[in-house]
C-alpha positions as CSV (number, residue, x, y, z in Angstrom):
1,M,-27.2,35.6,3.3
2,K,-26.3,36.0,-0.3
3,R,-25.1,32.8,-2.0
4,R,-21.6,34.3,-2.8
5,Q,-21.1,35.4,0.6
6,F,-22.1,32.1,1.9
7,F,-19.9,30.2,-0.4
8,Q,-16.9,32.5,0.6
9,N,-17.5,32.0,4.4
10,S,-18.0,28.3,4.2
11,A,-14.8,27.8,2.2
12,L,-12.8,29.9,4.6
13,T,-14.1,28.3,7.6
14,A,-13.2,24.9,6.4
15,M,-9.7,25.8,5.4
16,G,-9.1,27.6,8.8
17,A,-10.1,24.2,10.4
18,S,-7.2,22.3,8.7
19,F,-3.5,22.7,9.0
20,I,-2.4,24.3,5.8
21,L,1.5,24.3,5.3
22,P,2.7,28.0,5.1
23,T,3.8,27.7,1.5
24,Q,0.3,26.6,0.5
25,A,-1.8,29.3,2.2
26,C,-4.0,31.6,0.2
27,T,-5.1,35.2,0.6
28,P,-8.0,35.0,2.9
29,T,-10.2,37.4,0.9
30,Q,-9.5,35.7,-2.2
31,S,-12.6,34.4,-4.2
32,L,-12.3,30.8,-5.1
33,V,-13.9,31.0,-8.7
34,N,-13.3,33.3,-11.5
35,G,-15.9,35.9,-12.3
36,T,-19.4,36.2,-10.8
37,S,-21.9,33.6,-9.9
38,A,-23.8,34.4,-13.0
39,G,-23.8,31.6,-15.5
40,K,-25.3,28.2,-16.2
41,K,-25.9,25.8,-13.4
42,A,-24.0,22.5,-13.5
43,K,-27.0,20.1,-13.2
44,N,-24.6,17.2,-13.3
45,I,-20.9,16.9,-12.2
46,I,-18.5,14.1,-13.6
47,F,-15.2,14.2,-11.7
48,M,-12.4,12.2,-13.3
49,V,-9.2,11.2,-11.6
50,S,-6.2,9.5,-13.2
51,D,-4.6,8.6,-9.9
52,G,-0.9,9.0,-9.6
53,M,-0.6,10.6,-13.0
54,S,2.7,12.6,-13.3
55,S,3.0,14.9,-16.3
56,G,5.3,12.3,-18.0
57,T,2.4,9.9,-17.8
58,L,0.0,12.2,-19.6
59,N,2.7,12.9,-22.1
60,M,3.4,9.4,-22.8
61,G,-0.2,8.4,-23.2
62,D,-0.6,11.2,-25.7
63,L,2.6,10.2,-27.6
64,F,1.3,6.4,-27.5
65,R,-2.0,7.3,-29.2
66,R,-0.2,9.6,-31.7
67,R,2.3,7.0,-32.9
68,K,0.0,3.9,-32.8
69,E,-3.3,5.4,-33.7
70,G,-2.4,8.5,-35.6
71,R,-4.3,10.8,-33.3
72,G,-3.7,12.6,-30.1
73,S,-5.2,11.6,-26.8
74,N,-8.5,12.9,-25.9
75,W,-7.2,14.8,-22.8
76,L,-4.5,16.5,-24.7
77,D,-6.7,17.2,-27.8
78,L,-9.1,19.0,-25.4
79,Y,-6.1,21.4,-24.9
80,R,-5.0,21.6,-28.4
81,N,-8.5,22.6,-29.6
82,Q,-9.0,24.9,-26.7
83,R,-12.1,23.2,-25.4
84,V,-11.6,23.3,-21.7
85,S,-10.4,25.6,-19.0
86,R,-6.8,24.5,-17.9
87,G,-5.1,25.0,-14.6
88,L,-2.9,23.3,-11.8
89,M,-3.8,22.4,-8.4
90,D,-1.9,22.3,-5.1
91,M,-2.7,18.8,-3.5
92,A,-0.5,19.0,-0.3
93,S,-2.1,17.3,2.6
94,A,-2.3,18.5,6.4
95,S,0.8,16.3,7.2
96,S,3.0,16.6,4.1
97,L,3.8,18.4,0.8
98,V,3.5,14.9,-0.6
99,T,-0.1,13.7,-0.4
100,D,-1.5,10.3,-0.4
101,S,-4.5,9.3,-2.2
102,A,-6.8,9.4,1.0
103,A,-5.8,13.0,2.0
104,A,-6.0,14.2,-1.6
105,S,-9.6,12.9,-2.2
106,S,-10.6,14.0,1.3
107,S,-9.4,17.5,0.5
108,W,-12.0,17.5,-2.5
109,G,-14.5,15.4,-0.7
110,G,-14.6,17.3,2.7
111,G,-12.9,20.6,1.7
112,V,-10.4,20.2,4.4
113,R,-6.8,19.0,4.4
114,V,-6.3,16.1,6.5
115,K,-3.2,14.1,7.4
116,N,-2.2,11.3,5.0
117,G,-3.9,8.1,5.5
118,R,-7.3,9.6,6.9
119,L,-10.5,10.0,5.1
120,N,-12.3,13.2,5.9
121,S,-11.2,12.8,9.6
122,G,-9.4,15.5,11.7
123,P,-6.7,15.3,14.2
124,N,-9.0,14.8,16.9
125,G,-11.5,12.6,15.2
126,E,-13.8,15.2,14.0
127,E,-15.5,14.1,10.8
128,Y,-16.1,16.3,7.6
129,L,-19.2,15.6,5.7
130,P,-18.0,14.2,2.2
131,I,-19.4,16.1,-1.0
132,W,-21.2,12.9,-2.4
133,Q,-23.3,12.7,0.8
134,K,-24.0,16.5,0.4
135,F,-25.1,16.1,-3.2
136,K,-27.2,12.9,-2.4
137,R,-29.0,14.8,0.5
138,S,-29.7,17.6,-1.9
139,G,-31.6,15.2,-4.1
140,K,-29.0,14.1,-6.6
141,K,-27.9,10.5,-7.6
142,V,-24.2,9.9,-6.8
143,G,-21.8,7.2,-7.7
144,C,-18.3,6.2,-8.2
145,V,-16.4,3.8,-10.7
146,T,-12.7,2.7,-10.4
147,T,-10.3,0.1,-11.6
148,V,-9.3,-0.4,-7.9
149,P,-11.3,-1.5,-4.9
150,I,-14.4,0.5,-4.8
151,T,-13.5,0.9,-1.2
152,H,-10.1,2.3,-2.0
153,A,-9.1,5.9,-0.9
154,T,-10.1,7.9,-4.0
155,P,-13.8,6.9,-4.2
156,A,-14.0,6.6,-0.4
157,G,-12.7,10.3,0.0
158,F,-15.8,11.5,-1.8
159,C,-18.2,9.1,0.1
160,V,-17.4,8.5,3.9
161,S,-15.2,9.5,6.7
162,S,-12.8,7.2,8.4
163,K,-9.6,7.5,10.6
164,S,-7.8,5.0,8.5
165,R,-7.9,4.4,4.6
166,G,-7.1,0.8,5.4
167,E,-10.4,0.1,7.0
168,Q,-11.8,-1.2,3.7
169,A,-14.4,-3.7,5.1
170,E,-15.8,-1.1,7.2
171,I,-15.9,1.3,4.4
172,A,-18.1,-1.4,2.5
173,E,-20.3,-1.5,5.4
174,K,-20.8,2.5,5.4
175,Y,-21.6,2.2,1.6
176,L,-24.6,-0.1,2.4
177,Q,-25.8,2.3,5.1
178,L,-25.4,5.4,2.9
179,R,-27.2,3.9,-0.2
180,F,-25.1,5.4,-3.0
181,D,-26.7,4.8,-6.4
182,V,-23.8,3.3,-8.5
183,M,-20.6,1.9,-7.2
184,M,-18.6,-0.2,-9.5
185,G,-15.0,-1.5,-9.3
186,G,-13.0,-4.2,-7.6
187,G,-12.7,-5.1,-4.0
188,G,-14.6,-8.3,-3.6
189,K,-12.7,-9.5,-0.6
190,Y,-14.1,-6.5,1.3
191,F,-17.6,-7.8,0.7
192,N,-17.3,-11.6,0.7
193,A,-14.7,-13.9,2.2
194,R,-14.2,-11.4,5.1
195,K,-12.8,-12.0,8.5
196,D,-16.2,-11.5,10.1
197,D,-17.7,-14.1,7.7
198,R,-20.2,-11.5,6.5
199,N,-21.5,-11.7,3.0
200,M,-21.9,-8.1,2.0
201,F,-23.1,-9.1,-1.5
202,D,-26.3,-10.8,0.1
203,E,-26.7,-7.9,2.6
204,F,-26.8,-5.4,-0.4
205,A,-29.1,-7.6,-2.3
206,K,-31.4,-7.9,0.7
207,A,-31.4,-4.1,1.1
208,G,-32.7,-3.7,-2.4
209,F,-29.4,-3.3,-4.4
210,T,-28.8,-4.8,-7.9
211,V,-25.5,-6.7,-7.3
212,L,-23.3,-7.1,-10.4
213,Q,-20.1,-9.4,-10.7
214,S,-19.6,-9.6,-14.4
215,K,-19.7,-7.4,-17.5
216,D,-22.9,-9.3,-18.8
217,E,-24.7,-8.5,-15.5
218,M,-23.6,-4.9,-15.8
219,K,-24.9,-4.6,-19.4
220,S,-28.3,-5.8,-18.3
221,A,-28.6,-3.6,-15.2
222,T,-31.5,-1.0,-15.0
223,N,-31.9,2.1,-13.1
224,Q,-34.9,0.7,-11.0
225,K,-32.5,0.0,-8.0
226,P,-29.1,1.2,-6.7
227,V,-26.3,-0.6,-8.2
228,L,-23.2,-2.3,-6.8
229,G,-20.8,-3.7,-9.2
230,V,-17.7,-5.7,-8.1
231,F,-15.6,-7.4,-10.8
232,D,-12.6,-8.6,-9.1
233,K,-11.4,-9.6,-5.5
234,E,-8.9,-6.8,-5.4
235,G,-8.1,-4.4,-8.1
236,L,-9.3,-5.1,-11.5
237,P,-6.7,-6.4,-14.0
238,Y,-4.3,-4.0,-15.9
239,E,-5.9,-2.9,-19.0
240,L,-3.1,-4.6,-21.2
241,D,-3.6,-7.9,-19.4
242,R,-7.4,-7.6,-19.6
243,V,-7.6,-7.1,-23.3
244,N,-5.2,-9.9,-24.1
245,D,-7.1,-12.4,-22.0
246,P,-10.3,-13.4,-23.5
247,M,-11.8,-14.8,-20.4
248,I,-11.0,-11.7,-18.3
249,A,-12.1,-9.4,-21.0
250,A,-15.5,-11.3,-21.3
251,K,-16.0,-10.9,-17.6
252,V,-14.4,-7.7,-16.5
253,P,-15.6,-4.3,-18.0
254,S,-13.2,-1.5,-19.0
255,L,-13.1,1.8,-17.1
256,A,-14.9,3.5,-20.2
257,E,-17.6,0.7,-20.2
258,M,-18.3,1.1,-16.5
259,A,-18.3,5.0,-17.0
260,S,-20.8,4.6,-19.9
261,K,-23.0,2.4,-17.8
262,A,-23.0,4.6,-14.6
263,I,-24.0,7.7,-16.8
264,D,-26.7,5.7,-18.3
265,L,-28.0,4.7,-15.1
266,M,-28.3,8.0,-13.6
267,K,-28.7,10.5,-16.4
268,D,-32.4,10.6,-16.4
269,H,-32.7,11.6,-12.8
270,K,-34.7,14.9,-12.5
271,N,-32.3,16.5,-10.0
272,G,-29.1,15.4,-11.8
273,F,-26.1,13.3,-10.7
274,C,-22.6,13.3,-9.7
275,L,-20.2,10.6,-10.7
276,Q,-16.5,10.1,-9.8
277,I,-14.5,8.1,-12.4
278,E,-11.1,6.9,-11.3
279,G,-8.3,5.3,-13.3
280,G,-6.9,3.9,-10.0
281,K,-4.3,1.4,-11.4
282,V,-2.3,4.2,-13.1
283,D,-1.0,4.8,-9.6
284,W,-0.4,1.0,-9.0
285,A,1.7,1.0,-12.2
286,A,3.8,3.8,-11.3
287,H,4.5,2.5,-7.9
288,A,5.7,-0.7,-9.7
289,N,7.6,1.1,-12.5
290,D,5.5,-0.8,-15.0
291,A,5.7,1.1,-18.1
292,A,3.3,-0.8,-20.2
293,A,0.8,-1.2,-17.3
294,L,1.1,2.6,-16.8
295,I,0.7,3.8,-20.4
296,Y,-2.2,1.3,-21.4
297,D,-4.1,2.1,-18.2
298,Q,-3.5,5.9,-18.9
299,V,-5.1,5.3,-22.3
300,A,-8.1,3.3,-20.9
301,F,-8.6,6.5,-18.8
302,D,-8.4,8.6,-21.7
303,D,-11.1,6.3,-23.5
304,A,-13.3,7.2,-20.4
305,I,-12.8,10.9,-21.1
306,K,-14.3,10.6,-24.4
307,V,-17.3,9.0,-22.8
308,A,-17.7,11.8,-20.3
309,I,-17.0,14.6,-22.8
310,D,-19.4,13.2,-25.5
311,F,-22.2,12.9,-23.0
312,A,-21.6,16.3,-21.4
313,E,-21.6,17.9,-25.0
314,K,-24.7,16.3,-25.9
315,D,-26.4,17.0,-22.6
316,G,-25.3,20.6,-22.1
317,N,-25.9,20.7,-18.2
318,T,-22.8,18.6,-17.2
319,L,-19.5,20.0,-15.8
320,V,-16.6,17.5,-16.5
321,V,-13.5,17.8,-14.2
322,I,-10.4,16.0,-15.3
323,T,-7.4,15.9,-12.9
324,S,-4.9,13.7,-10.9
325,D,-4.5,13.5,-7.1
326,H,-0.7,13.5,-7.1
327,G,2.3,12.5,-9.2
328,N,4.0,9.1,-8.8
329,A,7.5,8.0,-9.8
330,N,7.9,10.8,-12.3
331,P,8.2,8.6,-15.5
332,G,9.1,9.8,-18.9
333,L,10.5,9.0,-22.3
334,Y,14.3,9.5,-22.2
335,Y,16.6,10.6,-25.0
336,G,18.7,8.3,-27.1
337,E,19.4,7.3,-30.7
338,K,16.7,4.7,-30.5
339,A,14.1,6.3,-28.2
340,D,11.3,6.6,-30.9
341,K,11.8,3.0,-32.1
342,N,12.1,1.8,-28.3
343,F,9.0,3.6,-27.4
344,E,7.0,2.0,-30.3
345,S,8.2,-1.5,-28.9
346,L,5.3,-1.1,-26.5
347,F,2.8,-1.5,-29.1
348,S,3.7,-5.1,-29.4
349,F,3.6,-5.8,-25.7
350,K,0.8,-8.4,-24.7
351,H,1.2,-8.3,-20.9
352,T,2.5,-6.1,-18.2
353,N,5.5,-6.5,-15.9
354,D,3.0,-7.4,-13.1
355,W,1.8,-10.5,-15.2
356,I,5.3,-11.4,-16.0
357,L,6.6,-11.5,-12.5
358,M,3.4,-12.5,-10.6
359,G,3.0,-15.5,-13.0
360,F,6.5,-16.7,-12.7
361,E,7.2,-19.7,-10.5
362,R,10.1,-19.3,-8.1
363,D,11.6,-22.7,-8.9
364,A,11.3,-22.3,-12.8
365,S,14.4,-22.0,-15.1
366,A,16.0,-18.8,-16.4
367,A,15.0,-20.3,-19.8
368,S,11.5,-20.2,-19.1
369,L,11.7,-16.6,-17.8
370,A,13.5,-15.6,-20.8
371,D,10.8,-17.2,-23.0
372,R,8.1,-15.6,-21.0
373,V,9.5,-12.2,-21.3
374,F,10.2,-12.6,-25.2
375,A,6.8,-13.9,-26.0
376,N,4.8,-11.5,-24.1
377,Q,7.1,-8.3,-24.4
378,N,9.3,-9.1,-27.4
379,Y,12.8,-8.4,-26.0
380,Q,15.6,-10.6,-24.5
381,L,17.1,-10.2,-21.1
382,T,20.7,-10.9,-20.5
383,E,22.0,-14.1,-18.7
384,N,22.9,-11.9,-15.8
385,Q,19.9,-10.1,-15.8
386,L,17.8,-13.4,-15.7
387,A,19.9,-14.7,-12.9
388,F,19.6,-11.6,-10.9
389,I,15.7,-11.6,-11.3
390,I,15.5,-15.1,-10.3
391,E,17.7,-14.7,-7.4
392,K,15.4,-11.8,-6.1
393,Y,12.4,-14.4,-5.8
394,N,14.2,-15.7,-2.7
395,E,14.7,-12.4,-1.0
396,H,12.2,-10.4,1.1
397,N,13.8,-6.9,1.4
398,A,12.1,-5.0,-1.7
399,E,10.2,-1.9,-1.0
400,G,7.0,-0.6,-2.4
401,V,3.3,0.1,-1.3
402,Y,1.7,-2.3,-3.8
403,N,4.6,-4.8,-3.9
404,S,3.5,-7.1,-1.0
405,Y,4.8,-10.2,-2.7
406,K,8.4,-8.5,-2.7
407,L,9.1,-9.2,-6.4
408,P,11.9,-7.4,-8.1
409,F,9.8,-4.7,-10.1
410,K,12.3,-2.0,-9.8
411,E,15.2,-4.1,-11.2
412,Y,13.0,-5.5,-13.9
413,A,12.0,-1.9,-15.0
414,M,15.5,-0.9,-15.2
415,Y,16.5,-3.7,-17.6
416,Q,13.3,-3.1,-19.5
417,A,14.1,0.7,-20.0
418,E,17.0,-0.5,-22.3
419,H,14.4,-1.7,-24.6
420,T,11.6,1.0,-24.2
421,S,13.4,4.0,-23.2
422,V,10.9,4.7,-20.5
423,A,12.5,5.5,-17.2
424,F,11.2,6.3,-13.8
425,G,12.5,8.6,-11.1
426,G,11.4,6.5,-8.0
427,M,8.6,4.3,-6.9
428,E,6.6,6.6,-4.6
429,H,4.4,9.7,-4.9
430,S,5.7,13.1,-5.7
431,A,4.6,16.7,-4.9
432,D,3.8,17.7,-8.3
433,F,1.1,20.2,-9.0
434,T,-1.6,18.3,-10.7
435,E,-3.2,19.1,-14.1
436,L,-6.7,20.4,-14.0
437,A,-9.1,20.6,-16.9
438,M,-12.8,21.5,-16.9
439,F,-15.4,21.4,-19.5
440,G,-19.2,22.6,-19.3
441,P,-21.2,24.9,-17.3
442,G,-19.0,26.3,-14.6
443,S,-15.8,25.8,-16.2
444,E,-15.5,29.4,-17.3
445,R,-15.2,30.3,-13.5
446,M,-12.4,28.1,-12.9
447,K,-9.2,29.8,-11.6
448,P,-5.9,28.7,-13.3
449,F,-4.4,27.9,-10.1
450,M,-6.4,26.3,-7.1
451,L,-5.9,24.7,-3.7
452,N,-7.2,21.2,-3.6
453,T,-9.7,22.3,-0.9
454,D,-11.1,25.0,-3.1
455,M,-12.4,22.2,-5.3
456,H,-15.0,21.1,-2.7
457,Y,-16.6,24.7,-2.8
458,F,-16.2,25.2,-6.3
459,M,-18.3,22.0,-7.2
460,L,-21.2,23.2,-4.5
461,E,-21.1,26.6,-6.1
462,V,-21.4,25.6,-9.8
463,A,-24.1,23.1,-8.9
464,E,-26.0,25.6,-6.7
465,V,-26.1,23.6,-3.7
466,E,-25.6,25.3,-0.4
467,N,-23.3,23.9,2.1
468,K,-26.0,23.6,4.8
469,F,-25.6,19.8,5.8
């Protein structure tokens, strides 16, 4: 069977196996890539995800760099200088127009739309083989780096199948069995201090892995063994908090540092490598309406883009995919006489809203909260605002996926918007079509509008790996 025909048949079979919302259906005979199969093979693939990035987040990351650093963001400069193919991607899941990260990553990972909350798992428990397993079986090295737990939905969607994204302890066990080559991020509690008392760090080490738990250990790691790097018990600290705490900065690497090290560990493999890089806490910041956390983590992701593009430009055999899995909270810089000045006030922030609220003691005074805000975010809350926030510490009716402590992130963000002019449309995912950019071999074949499931087969096609596993 010719490779083009094989590619099309595989894609159509997989899409037919999933429930596709009527408004998302594509023409059955439509090719999933532009042009012909002719073109340079992508030996390596670097797949980059700014998780939960709405278009306003991308925009504000660029505005931030232009106003503070006098240059545009790496991502937007790729557009300005016409160095990438650009398009949009439809990210709906099998159960909703609004996807979650598990279903989104699974659409890329397994090539099938699944219900929100599932990882490459169909309605009757059928499992779809994730793409990183396919590439590993083809002889490539594979890995993921992220600022959230390495067992979280986005890396897991490229790596494993599970009926629930919440089974992170079990996902850690699957990583050991599958022996991925480089896995770095947070999530220590899923490897150690587990309910079953297993010490997965010891198990990985005994199985021949190099286990890393600090930046210094990461720097000294070699490619002689597969690598597991876990640098915090849950997600890594937000970038703004990380860089302003010397102890944390010395121990926890940035996303760009992890990306650079992962590439270095895999770049010399004769059959090439595939690496997923996720700015996972962009999504967490959007859920919390935390403007500084959002923008600084988006900029940290942008630094990782430079690492990937610089390597791909020098290497010549690497396809870089840059995208998001869904929108979240639809933030933006809003009009007002002081909008520019207010936005620039973020330059002087030392810590995030998360740091402010999580570190404030429930029984502390309004004056101590006022001092904490002014010292770290350089503005003053009113007496009524302080009283309202403190009162919220004694309530337990707040909402939000990543607000298990029930703290008043929403109200705090509304007060803060008076000083930053950054506001949010909600605290949950949105059904945005996501930005999609590609650089390197295969990018010339990208269509300007893709279904999420198309991406799975596109990557197999440009890497010349047949879907035979």
